[in-house]
C-alpha angles and dihedrals in degrees: 000000000000091000091053090050092047090051095049094049092040092052092046091051091047091053090051093046092049091048089053093041093233102110095125091047093049090048091054093045093050091049089053091046090051091055091047092053092044093049093043106046091169090059090050090046090053090049090051097040114120088200092067115079120243096242091049091051093048092048092049093047090051091047094048098042104029108128090010097070129038121254088250093058092042090052090048090054091048093049089054088053092049093047093044092239100125093116088064095050097105091046091049090051090050091048092048090053091049092049093049091048092047090053090049093046091244119151120206116236132185126204116194114201133174095231134020116280128208121263087242092056091045090051091049090050091049091049091049091050090049091051093047098045100034089229137109105255128193104202123205115196116214122188108224115169090197088074087068092195141345121039140283111210126193119185114173104311094337122099126192111188119187093151120140090231091060093045089052091051090050091049091050091049092050092049091047089052092050093051096050 
């Protein structure tokens, strides 16, 4: 049910953003808003709280984000308050991003690395993946120490795993098979 709700609201927001010609701007703003909510769980809890009145929430959201978010995004947040859909806000943002990327033919990719990599290296990796797959790829780099070294790539349904952790698991499995 939540995915259906996210799709309906995501598509509606996409329609509005396309009408206004601001889809890229809205996508960027929503990505920043998502980070703000994730880094400030108390703010997101306030936004979701059924104990806080709708008018109070809308006034607070406008006060906090006025001048930082467009009127379109502010109105979107207020509509979610009015329709009691604030708990689905992050899912709707994710759906909106997916819908925009789908329209643009962009495929989401994830690179898991043991340690942070430079923006230049991330861009080179993204370009290489685009060249190899023939698709536009929007790469997200996630630092995951369990990788140990190397990289674990996921683009769409495809996975390329050159991580040291996986190589060690394969070596252990090969040794276990030899000893049996």
